[in-house]
Phi, psi and omega in degrees: 000146181291153178273350182217140176229150171274145172259126186237141170259146180245154173212144180265148177209161180256136177214124180055039177078004180246150173270126181239169179235133175253145181242129179236126180287128181241001180172187178226156177234139179239136177291139178261165183289343179264012176095359177265194179228140173256123182258130177237111181265134173264340177208163177243140180289151179270138177294147178219168180276125180281172176299335181270001177088008178260157177271131179218155176236127183234148172215147179249151170246123181226153173303145182295146175270144179298136178075017181253071184282186182305135176084351181272144180259166179249046184289089173206184186276348186224140177282357183256000000 
């Protein structure tokens, strides 16, 4: 397992009649020596209304992408 992960916020948008997802890095997570994770947020995701009508706030942890330094977003269709 990686020792560092990116924390990502997602947002949906429409392009050419399709719904796509954009990913924006909002922080990093570091593995701790006791098996947990330390999370460092540079921004916080905004709560949104889910398909079920509840308010939720989501963030993903993904391995870092090469060349994705501080302040750079992952605005594409895939988090990989």
